[in-house]
N, C-alpha and C positions, 0 to 999 in steps of 0.2 A: 649780784650780775661782773659777767665775767667782761676782762678789758685787754685787746690787744693792742698791743705794746707793737711799734712797726720798726724798724733799728733805720738806721737811712741807708744801709748796702741796701733790702729791704725796697725801699722806696724811689732807691736811682732805677729798680728793675723792673719794678711798676711803670714809669715815668716810662722806659726806654718802649714797654711796653707797648705802651699809651702811641708814641711816639708814629710808634709802625704799621700798628691800627692802622688809625687816620692814616701815614703813607698811602700805608695796598688800597685803601678808600682811596686816598684818592687819585691811584695809578692804574684805575678801574674806572674811574667815575665822567673821559670822556665818552663821548654821544658825536656822535655824524647823522643831518639829515640835507634833506632836502628838494630837491621840485622835478620831478621828466617831463618834456609838453614835447611835442611834435613843433622842427624848426621853421617848418614853414608856419603850418595853421595857426599855432599856440596855442593845442587843445592836449588836454594831461597826458598822457602815456599809462593806463592802469599794464599790470603786472610786466612793469617791466626789470632784467636782471639788475640788479646791484650787487657786484662784488669786492672784497675789501684782498687786497693783497699785501704782503710786505715789501721795502719799496727793495730793500736788501739781496733777496734769494728768491720773491717772486713766488714765495706758496702761498695760496690761498688763506687768510684769517676764518671771512667771517663771508657773509651774502643773506640780502633781502630782496624780496622785489616791491614795489612801490605799491600804491594802496591804489583806489579807482580815484583819484582825484587826482595824484602821480608822485604823491606827497608819498619818502623813506625818510630810516630812521633806524640809526644805530647806533643801541646802546653798549655800557661795560665794556670798552676797549682799552687797553692800554697805551702808555705814553709809545711814540715812537711814529717812523716815516711812516706812510702809504701811498699805496698809488690805490685810487675809486674809479672801479670799470664799470659804466652802465652800457644796459645792448638791452638791443630788442630786435626779433624775424624784421625784417624789411627792412632795418635803420642801422647806420653806419658807428658803431662801440664807438665810445666816447671816453680818455680815462682822463684822470684830474688826481695832482699827485697835492698832498693833503701832512700836512707837518702837526702830530698834538703831543711834541715835546713843551710848546709853551704856551699851551690857550688850555683851559677844559673844556667848549664844545666849540662846531664846530662845523660853520652852514657852509652849505655850496653854493643855494640861490637856487635859483632855475637853471637847470641844465638842456640843451637845446639838441636833440638827434635829429641829425638829416636821415632825409630817406635817401633809402640805397636803388638803384635800381634792380631788379631779379626778376628773370625770366622762370613762372614756374614752373617748366620743358628739365630746371637744375633741380635735384636732390642737395641742399644746403645746412650740414648741421655741423658742430664744434668739438674737438677734439682729433684724438690722430688717427688716422685712415686703420682699418683692420684689413690683415693680411688677403682672404680671399672669404668666401663664402659657396658652398651648395646651391646649386636649383637644379630641375627636373630634368632639364638635358642639356646642365654644365658645368660646368666647377670657372669661378668667375674670379681674376687674382688682380687687385684692385694696386698700382705702382701708383707705389709714396717717393719718399723728399732718397731715402738708402738709393733706390734699385735707381731711379733718375739719373743723383750724383756718379752711382759706376758704369752710365755706361755713354754711350755716341751716337748710337743708331738705334735703334727699329731689331735687329739681329742681336743685338747683343743686352736688350730687354730680354727678347727671350731665354736667352742662357739664364735668367733667373728663375724660370716658370717651371717646380718640380714637374720632375721629367721628361722636361725637354735636356733632348739633347744637339751640341749643333761640333761634329765633328772634325780633325786633321785636315779634312780635305773641302768643310765648311758645310758635307751633307748635313741637313738637318734631321731630324727624327722627334718623335712621339712614345715615349714607350719602350724604342728601341725599332719600331716603325717610320721605314722614311716616307712611307705610301702616305703624307699627310696630304690635306687643302688647309691652301693658306687666304683668311679673306680677314679685309681692310675695309670697315666696317661694311660688309655683308657683298663686298664684292673676290669678287676672285682674283689671289696676285699669286704672287711667287718671291723664291729666297732673297733675286733683286731686289726687287720695288721694297720687301720690308730692309735690307739690310743700308737704302738710302734715306729711311721712313729719320728725322732726327728725332731721340729718344725722349724731349722733350714731351712731344705735343702727344703721345699715349697717356689715354689713361686707364683704360686696363686692358687684360685679355681673359677672352673664354676658350675653356679648352673643352672641346666635347669627344673622348676619348670613347664612346658609342654614338659613333653621326646616327642620325631618323634616319627616317626611308625619301626625307631631300635631295638627298645627297648622293656622288656615285654610290655604286656599293662597291669602290674596284679600294676603296679610298682607306686605311685602318685608322683615320684620327681630323678633326676640322680646331684647327687654332683662328679664331678670329678677336685682331685690332682693334678695337675701337680707342676713334684717338680727343681730343679730348672735348678741339674748338674751333671756329676760322677764324680770321685775322685779315684785320681790314689793313690795308697800306705795303709796308714792306717788310719779309722777316726770313731771314737764310743763316745757313753755317759756312765753313768751309774747316773741310778735316785732313790734314797732312799725315803722315806716321814717319818713322825715319829707322832704315836699318844701322846698325854701328856691325856689321859685316858683312861682304861684295858674295860667301858663299851661299850664306844662309837668312833671303829674305822674305815678307811673312808679312803685307804691308798692304791697308785696304782701305787706298785715298779718299777720296770723295767731297762733294758741293751741293746744296741745294737751297733756290731761289725760290720764295712766294711769292706770289701777288694778291689781291680782293679786294673786293669795294665790298657790297651790300649783299649782289643777287651773284657775283663774277668770281672766279678765282685764275691759277694762271699759277703751275710750279713746272718749275723745271729745275732737273739734278747730276749728276754724276756720282758714277760710283766704279773705284779700281779693283780691281783683285791682283794680286802679281803674287808670287810665290817663285821660289829661286832654293833650288839645296839636293847635294849631292841624298842621291838612295841607290841600294842596292837591292837585288833581286833574287834572292838564291832557291835553285831549285836540286829537290832530294829524289830521285827514283832509285827504285831496287824491284829486282825480277828473281823470287827464287823459283828452279823447276830442277827435277831429279840428276844429280852431278852437274847441274850449273848454278851462278850463279853473277847476275849480268848490275851493274850500277850506274846510273846516269849524272853525271848533273851537275848543273847550268848555273853560270852569273850574267847578273847582266849590273856594269856599274855604270852608270848615268846621270846624266845631270837636270834635274824637271828643270822648264819652265816653260810654268803657265801663266797668262795675263788675259784681263778680258775687261776691257773696257765700255760700258755701260750706261747710256744717255736718253733720261727718260724724259717724257713732255707728260704735262697736263692739263685738262681743262674740266672746273668746275660751275654748272651754269643751276641756280634756283630761279627758273623763272617765277614762282610762288611758292606759298606754304606748301602747294600739292603737288606740283611736276619739279623734278631733279631731276639735272641731266650730267654724266659724267666720260668725259670721252680720254683716254690715257692710251700713250703709246710707248715704246721705245725702240732705238736704234743700237743693241752688242755684237760691235765684233770678238772673238777673242781666238784663244789658243793654245790646245798645251801639247807638247815634245817632251819627250827623254833621250838625252842624245850622246851616247855614249861608249862604248865597249860591249860585246858579247862573244861568251864562251864554252862550250860544251865536250865535253869529253865523256866518254863512254870504259868499263872494262869488263871480263869478261872472267869471273874469276883470281877477282886484281893483275886479271891480266891488260894493260893497255889494249882497245880496239879502234875509235874513231876519237879523232879531235879535229874540230874547228875555233874560229878566231875571228870575228870581224867588231869593223867598224857600226857601228850601228845612227841612221840619222834619219831625222823624222822633220819633216814640209807638211805640217797642219791652218790651216788656214780656216776659222769657220767666220761664219755674219748669218746672227738674226736677228727677225728683225717681229713685229707684236704690236697692236692694234684691237681696242676694245668701246666698246658704247653699252655706258650703262643709261636706263633707264626707271626711276624711281617716281607713283605717283601713288602720294592718299586718298582713301574715299575721302569721304561725310562724314560718313561710318566709322565712329574708332575703333583702331584695332586695324580698318580695311584696307587692301596696303595692294600693286599692283608692280611689280620687277621685272625687266626687259638684259638682258644680258650676252649681251654679239661679243667675237671675238675672232680674231682670225692667225695665224702663226706660220711665220715663214724661214727655213733652213737653208740654207747652201755652203756647201761644205769642201776643200779639197783637203786630201790626206791620206799620204805615201808616210812608206820608210821603207827606208834603203840597207840593206846590210850589203857591209863590203868587206870580203873575205879576205884575209891575207894567204901570201904564199905558204905557214904553215897551215892550215889546214887541208883535213878532207878533201882534192878534187882538187887543190893548189887555188891560186887566187880568181876572186871573181865577184860577179858584186847583182843583188837580187835586190830587185824593187814589186814594192803590192804599194797599191793606187787604189781609193773607192776617193771618187769624188756624190758623195746623196744631196740630193734635195727633198727638204718634204715641206707639205704644207699641211695644217690642220683649221678646221675653222668648225667654230660651233657656235650655237644659238642654246640661250632658256630663258624661258621661263615660269615662274612660280606666282602663283596668287597665294592667298592669304586671306578669310574673313571671320567674326566669329556668327554663331549661329546659332547660340543661347548667351545667357546669362555665365554657362555650366561649358563649353563647348565653344569648338574652333576648329576650321577647317583647314586646311595649308596641302594644297593640289597644286601640277604644275606639268613642265616637260621640256628634254631637254633632247640636241642630236646635234655629236660631234660626227665629223668627215673627218680621216687623214689620209694622204699619200705619201708613198715613197715612191722615189726613184735613182737609179744610177747614173749618171752619166757616162759612165764610164763604161757600164754593162749594160746593154737594149735589154734583155730578159727577165733586169731586175725592177718588176712593177706588182707594189701591193697594196692596196685599198681599206681602209675601216673605217667599218660604217658602226654606229650605235644608236640608237631612238629609244625610245627610258624615259615614263611616263610614270609616275607615285603620285599618293593622294595618302590623307592621314590626319585622324583624327586626336585632339586635345580636349579631358578634362581636369577644370581644374574648381576644388568647393573648400572650404576647410582647410583641411591639415592633407589633402592630399588629390598627388597631381598623378593621370593615367596616360600615356600616351599610345596609339597603334599606330602602324600606318606597314605601308602595300609598294614595294617598288617591283616594276616589269623592264625589262632588259631587252630585246633582243640586237645580237649584234652578228656579222657580215663581213669574215677576212678573205677575203681574195687575191691570191696570189698569179698576177694575172699569164696560162700559161700552166698553169702549174697546179693547184685546185681553188674549191671557194666550198667556204663553211662557216654553215651560218646555226645559232644557239639563242632561245629564249632562255631567260632565267630569272625565276619569281622568288623575292627578296624579300621574307620579311622584316617589322624590325615592333620593339615592344617595351617599354617600360615605366616605370610604376616607382613612386615617390613621397615619401611622408616625413610628416610634420613631427618630429616625435615631443620637442619644443622649439622656444625661438633662438634657440644656438646648435642643435640636435639633430640629423637628417639620414634615415634610413631610403633607400633605392635600390631596387631589384632592375634590372636589363639585357636585353638580348635582342640580338644582329644578327641576321647573316648576311656574311659579301662575299665575292665572286673574286677570279686574280683568272685574268686570259692571261691566255700565251704573245706572247713581242712575235711579229718578224722572226728574228733572231736564230728563237726559238723553234719557230715553223719551217726554217729552207731549211731544205734536205739536203741542202750541197754543202759537201766534205772539206771542209777545211787541215789545214797539216802544218799546225803551226810551229815545230822540228822538227827533223826526223823520226825520232822515237813518238812522236802524238799527232791523233787524232782524231777528227770531232766533226760533230755534224748535228740537225737541228728533225724533228720528226713535227711532220707536217697533218701529221694522226691527234693530236695533242688535244685534250679539250680541255676545259674552264674549270680550277683548283675552284672551291668550295670551303667555308669554312664558318662556324659556328660558334658567336661569343656570348657569355653567359658571365653574370660578374653579380655580385653582392656590393653592397657600398656604403660606411657606412663613417661620417663625417662629424666633425663638432669644429666650436671653435669657444676656447680656451680664449675670454677677454680678447687683445687685437687679432689673438695665435689660430691657427687652419691646422686641422687635422684632421687629414682621410686613411682610409684602413678600408681593403679590398679583398674581395677571396671571390677569384676566378675564373674559369674554365675554359677552356678555350679548342677546338678540336676543326681539324682540316683535313680536309677528303680528296681524294686524285689529286696527290701533289705535285705537282711535277719538279722533278725533277737531274744533275745527274745520274750516270750511272757509269762507270768503268771498268776493263776489263781488259785483259794481255792475249791480243790474236796470237795466233798463229809464226806468226812474224817476229813475235818478239814489240810489238806494239801494242802503245796505249790508244786506245779505241775508246770517245766517249758519246756515250749519246743521250738524248730527253728522253723519258716515258712520266705519263702520269703512273708513280713508282708505290702508294703506296697511305698509311692514313696518319694527322702526328697528332697524338696532343700534349695539356700541358694546364695540369692544376696546382695552383700557388696563389700567394699573399703579397697585396704590394698598400705602402703606407708609402706617406707625400705630405708632406704638411710641411708650411712658412712661419717662425716661429720669426720673435727677439726673444733678444736680453738686454735683459737693460735701455737705455737712450743708445747706447752704441754697436752693437754687435743687430745684425739677422744672418740669418742659417734660411737655407731652403734644403732641408732635406729629398732623397727619392729611392726606395729596397723595393727594388722584385723580386722574390725568390718564389723557383716551383718545378715540378716535378716533370721531366718529358719524356714523354714514351712515344718510340717508332713502331708503324708496324707494316715492314716492306707487303708488298704484296705479288701476286704470281711472276708475275715481269723479275723484279726487282726481284725477287732470291731466283729465280736465276742469275744471276749476280753474285749469288750467294752471300746475298745477305741477311742480318737473322734483324730478332723483334732485341730494340734494345730501353733502359728507361734507366736518365740521367737526374742530380739535381744540379742545378743552374739557376745561376741568380747575374741579374742587373741594378749597379746601385752608380746614385749622381750626388752630389752638394755645391752650394754655391754659398758661398757667405760673404756680406759686404761689413765693415766697419766704418765707421762715419769717425771721425775728430775737430777738433776744436778746429778753427778758422779754414775749414772747404779743406779741409785731406780726406781723405777714402780708398781705403784698401779692401780694394779684393779677390777673392778666388774660389774657383771653378773643376771640380773633379767630376772625370767620368768613368766609367768598364764594364767594358763586358765580357763576364762568361763566355769561355768558346762555349756552345749549341751542337750539338748532333741533327742532320735531318736522316734520309732513310739512309747514305751511306755515309754521307764527308762528314767533319769537325769543323765548325765553322765559327770565322769571327775573332782568330787568333790575332789579337791585338793585344797591344801594352796599354795600363791606364794612364791616362791623356789630363792633366791640368796644368791649366796660366797664375797666373800671380800678376794685379795690376797693381800699382800707385798712383795718382792720380787727386791733384791741385786746383781750385776752382779758384780765378782770379774774375773779381769784381760782374761772377754769374756772367761773365761774356766770357774770357777763357780760360779755357781747362790742358793741362797739363799734364803727359804720364807718360812715365817708363812698366813696361811688354816684360813677364820673360814665360816661355814657355818649356816648359816642359825643363829647369833646370836642373844641372847634374845627370841629369836618364842619357849623352852621348850619343844614343843610338835607339831609336822607338819605332816600336816595328807600328805599323798603323793598318798592317792585316796583314794574314795566314791562314791557311786549309790545310788539311791531311785529313787524305783515305783508302782503306786498309783493306788490300782483297783476300781471300785466301790462297795467291801464291806473290800475292806483288806488296807495294806502299810504296805510296807519294808524298810529297811535303813542299809545298811552296811558304816562304816572309818571305814579304817586302820592308827593308827598317830607310828610317831619314837618319842619314849622318849630322849629328849637329858637335855645335862644339860646350865647352864645360858651359856657361852659361848663358843659353841665348837669348839678349832684347835688342827694343826696339822704343824707338820712343812714340809719342803720337801729342799731337797737338791738335787745337779746336778752337774755331773764336765763331760766336753768334750774334747776330743784330739783331732789330725789331725796333720799328719806326709805329708801327701799327696799334691799333686793338684790335680786343676782342668783340667777337660780334656776340655773346654770354658774356655776358661782364662780372659775372661772377663759378669763379671754380671750385670744384667740390673738392673736398681737404678729410674730406669723411664720406662713406658710404653709409647714408641714413638707410637705417634695416626697420623693418616696417614689421610691429607688435604682435596685429591682428593676424586676426586667420585671412586665408587667403576665399573670397568667396565666388569667382572666377579671374574674370584675365582683363 
C-alpha cells in the first residue's frame, strides 16, 4: 500500500484553498425573496418585473418576474449594495435599497404597488425614445430630451429635423423647397405661429415630402407638428435675447401664456423679430459688341432695419369627446427698410460715361391680421371624422422708396420717389371627411375654396382677383405588410386682372404611393405625384418697370401654369434607436416659368417672363437621425443630383442652350449634452448654385450657427449664440446670367464682426397639471403585421 506523505507547506496550501472555496461559496450564497401585491385591493400581482441594479453605477445585475401568487426569489447574489425595482404596467414603480454585506438572505416582505392613472390613448414603453420611423405617407421624427434642451421655440425644434432648413432671412424650406404647408395638430399655421410655440410642448414632427391629394397641389411638402398634451392651470415662458453689437442685431424675443381647464383653454403669445446689420449689394454688367465694350457697375451700401411684432391669441374648446373647436387670430405690424447710399457708373471702352450717386431712404409700414376657426367632429364609428377650417387674412401697407441724387450725378441734384399702397384680402374654407369603408379600405374626400383680392390704393387701375376651387378623393388600403394609397385632386383657378385680362384653367393632379414593410425595422416605399405652380400677379402684370437707367422688366399675361412630376423610391431602416433613409428620385418640370434677358438696340438689359422650357433632376438623397453614445446626436442631410435644362423655342430665341450639371445640397445639425444640464449645438446648411433655363441662382455662402446653453432647475435657461464666426462677410444671395453678347452678376452680402455673439435668457413656469397624466418617453413599436386601419 502506498502512503502519501503531505508536507506542512502542502497542508497550508490545501487549507487556504478550502477557505477560499468556502468564502467563494458564501460570496454567492445570498438571496432576495418577497411578494408583490396591489396597494389598494391587497391582491397578489402576477408577472410583475423585479430588476436588481448595482447601487454604485446603476448597471443591471439580474432580474425575474413574480409568480401567480405574487411571490418572487432571486438567488446566488454576491455581497454588496443594490437597488431593487419592482414594476408592472399600470402601476407606479417601487425602488428598495438592499444591503447584502452583513446578512446571508434578505426578505423584502410585501411590496405594495400603487395604481397609476393611465389613459389608453397614450402608448407607454420604458426605454430611450427612437429617433424616427418611416410610415406609409410620412416620416415621423420624435422629439427627445436632447432636442428639447437645445431648443427654445418650435422653429428651433424644426432646425434639428433632417432636410428642414432655415436661411438667414428666417425663410423655412424643406429639401430646398420653400413652398411648404405647416400644420399644428392638423390645423394650418405659419412660421410665425411655430416661432411662438414652446419647444417643450412638441411631441413629434411628421414630415411628408410627397403630399397626397388631400393637400394643395402647389405645396412641395407638409410639416405637421404634434403637441404633447394640454395642461390645466397656468403655464408659460418669457424669452429674451441680448445683442452685443449696435451694428449687428439679430434677435427673436417672445413670451407665451396659457390658461387651461378640462374643456377650455386660452393662449396668448408674442414673438418678435429684429435684425439690423450693414448690407452691400453689388451688381456688375458687361455688354460686348463689335468695337464697343460697355460696363455698368452699381453698389448699394445700406443698413437693413427689419422688425416684426406679432401678437397671437387662441381659444380651444372641447365640448365633449366628439366635438372640438379652435379659434386662432394674430395681429402683426412689421417693417423692412434699407437705408443708405446708392452709386452707379458706366464706361464705354474704359471711358467714363454716366455717373450717379444718391441717398436711399425707405418708408415701409405693414399691418397684417389673420383669423381662423377650426372644427373637428369624431363620429361613433372608429376612425371616422369631419373637419372644417375657415380663415381670413388681411394686409394693408405703405411702401415708399426715395432716391435723393446729389449734384455730382448725371442731370444734377434731384429727387425720385416710388410709392405703392397695397391692400390684400384672402378668405378660404376647407372641409375634409374620412371614413373606413371596410377593415382594409379607407376613404378620404373633401373640398377647398380660396379667394384672393389685391388692390393698390396708389393706383386705381390695379385690381386683381384670384379664385381656386378644389376637390379631391383618395382611397387607402392596408393589410399585413402592404399599404397602398391612390388619389386624384381637381383644381379650377381664375385669374382676373380687372380691365386687363381674365384667365381660367383646370388642373388634374393624381398621386399614389405604395409602402412595403420588409421587416419590423425596414421599409420600402415608392411614391408619385403631379403638382402645379401658378404664376403670381407680379409675373402676369404686363406693366414695364425701369429699376435703373440700364434695365427694363415686364410681366407676361399669357403665362400658363407650370407642372411638375415627382417620383421617388425610398428605403428606410432603424438601427437600434437610430434612423437612416436613402432615396432615389426623379423630378420633371414642364412649362417652367423663368425670366429671360437680352440686350436691346438701345443697350438696355430687357427682362421678360415666359414658359421657357423643361427641367429634369435625377439624384440620390440621404437623411438620418443618429446618436453617438449618450452625449452626441447628429442629423445629417445630403442631396446630390444631376440637373438638365431643355429650353423651348422661345428660350432658344434668346440663344440659350441645353445644359447639364451636377449639384448638391447639404445640411447638418448636432447636439452635445453634458453633465450639470449643459448643452452645445451646431447647425450648418449649404446649397450649391443651380441653373435654370438661363440664370445660375442660389449663389450663397454656407450658413452655420454655434450655441451653448445652461439650464438651471429646469426653469431658467441661459445661452450664448454665435452666427458665422470669423466669416466677416456673408453672401446671402446671388445670381448670374450670361448671353451671347452680355454678362451680369449680382451679389448681396452681410457685413459682420469677427465673432457675432448674442446672449439668450428664458424663464418657464407652470402651475398646472397634465390632462393626460403619462407622457411618452419612447415610441411603442407594433411588432405584429398590420391588418387594417
